[in-house]
C-alpha positions as CSV (number, residue, x, y, z in Angstrom):
1,X,0.0,0.0,0.0
2,X,1.1,3.6,-0.7
3,X,1.6,6.0,2.2
4,X,-1.7,6.8,4.0
5,X,-3.4,9.8,2.4
6,X,-6.2,12.2,3.3
7,X,-9.1,11.9,0.9
8,X,-12.1,14.1,0.3
9,X,-15.3,12.3,-0.7
10,X,-17.9,14.3,-2.8
11,X,-21.0,12.1,-2.9
12,X,-24.7,12.9,-2.4
13,X,-25.9,9.3,-1.7
14,X,-25.3,8.6,2.0
15,X,-25.1,4.8,1.7
16,X,-22.6,5.0,-1.1
17,X,-20.6,7.6,0.8
18,X,-20.5,5.4,3.9
19,X,-19.3,2.4,1.9
20,X,-16.6,4.5,0.2
21,X,-15.5,5.8,3.6
22,X,-15.2,2.3,4.9
23,X,-13.1,1.1,1.9
24,X,-10.8,4.1,2.2
25,X,-10.3,3.5,5.9
26,X,-9.8,-0.2,5.3
27,X,-7.0,0.7,2.9
28,X,-5.3,2.7,5.6
29,X,-6.2,6.2,4.3
30,X,-8.1,8.9,6.2
31,X,-11.4,10.5,5.0
32,X,-10.9,14.3,5.4
33,X,-14.6,15.0,4.9
34,X,-17.7,13.9,3.0
35,X,-19.5,16.6,1.0
36,X,-22.9,16.2,-0.6
37,X,-23.1,19.3,-2.7
38,X,-21.0,21.4,-5.1
39,X,-21.0,24.4,-2.7
40,X,-19.8,22.3,0.3
41,X,-17.2,20.6,-1.9
42,X,-15.9,24.0,-3.1
43,X,-15.6,25.1,0.6
44,X,-13.4,22.1,1.3
45,X,-11.3,22.7,-1.7
46,X,-10.7,26.2,-0.5
47,X,-9.6,24.9,2.9
48,X,-7.3,22.3,1.4
49,X,-5.5,19.8,3.7
50,X,-6.2,16.7,1.6
51,X,-4.3,14.7,-0.9
52,X,-7.0,13.4,-3.3
53,X,-10.7,13.8,-4.0
54,X,-13.3,11.3,-5.3
55,X,-16.0,13.2,-7.1
56,X,-19.5,11.9,-8.0
57,X,-20.4,13.4,-11.4
58,X,-23.9,14.4,-10.3
59,X,-24.7,16.0,-7.0
60,X,-28.3,16.8,-6.2
61,X,-28.9,17.6,-9.9
62,X,-25.7,19.7,-10.3
63,X,-22.6,18.6,-12.3
64,X,-19.4,18.4,-10.3
65,X,-17.2,20.2,-12.9
66,X,-16.8,23.4,-10.9
67,X,-15.2,21.3,-8.1
68,X,-13.0,19.5,-10.7
69,X,-11.9,22.9,-12.0
70,X,-11.0,24.2,-8.5
71,X,-9.0,21.0,-7.8
72,X,-7.2,21.3,-11.1
73,X,-6.3,25.0,-10.3
74,X,-5.0,23.9,-6.9
75,X,-3.1,20.9,-8.4
76,X,-5.0,18.4,-6.2
77,X,-5.5,15.0,-7.9
78,X,-9.1,13.7,-8.2
79,X,-11.1,10.7,-9.5
80,X,-14.5,11.0,-11.1
81,X,-17.1,8.5,-10.1
82,X,-20.1,7.6,-12.1
83,X,-23.1,5.3,-11.6
84,X,-24.0,4.8,-15.3
85,X,-24.4,6.7,-18.5
86,X,-23.2,10.3,-18.2
87,X,-22.4,12.9,-20.8
88,X,-18.7,13.0,-21.7
89,X,-16.8,15.2,-19.3
90,X,-15.6,18.6,-20.5
91,X,-12.5,18.4,-22.6
92,X,-10.2,19.5,-19.8
93,X,-11.2,16.5,-17.7
94,X,-11.2,13.9,-20.5
95,X,-8.0,12.2,-19.1
96,X,-9.1,12.1,-15.5
97,X,-9.2,8.7,-13.8
98,X,-12.8,7.3,-13.6
99,X,-14.3,4.8,-11.3
100,X,-17.7,3.2,-12.0
101,X,-20.2,2.3,-9.4
102,X,-20.9,0.0,-7.7
103,X,-17.6,0.4,-5.9
104,X,-15.4,-2.6,-4.9
105,X,-12.4,-2.3,-2.7
106,X,-10.2,-3.4,-5.7
107,X,-11.5,-0.6,-7.9
108,X,-11.1,1.9,-5.1
109,X,-7.5,0.7,-4.5
110,X,-6.6,1.0,-8.2
111,X,-8.1,4.4,-8.8
112,X,-6.5,5.9,-5.7
113,X,-3.1,4.5,-6.8
114,X,-3.6,5.7,-10.4
115,X,-4.7,9.2,-9.4
116,X,-1.8,9.7,-6.9
117,X,0.8,8.3,-9.4
118,X,-0.3,10.8,-12.0
119,X,-0.2,13.7,-9.6
């Protein structure tokens, strides 16, 4: 396992967020916070203090791209999570690591490692 990291979860489905938190902690990482809206996620990006973010594409009807832009600006790696068919991401995020739901610990492990390696 890589060094333990602090991870921000941006997910609006509580059960999915809890499962992801459990996987992250099982892997030896720490969950910095869990946000369920674009506004709350942007506040956490402004605070900083985490190494990686996992972003659900849709949050309460809003796209997560403003959060992705803020993370890119601050040079914080992130993973985009999707639960099914979504429109292609904006061009600037076309190369971002993607994880599909439902999560498995193996998928979470590989995307965390890939995102941190490309940072």
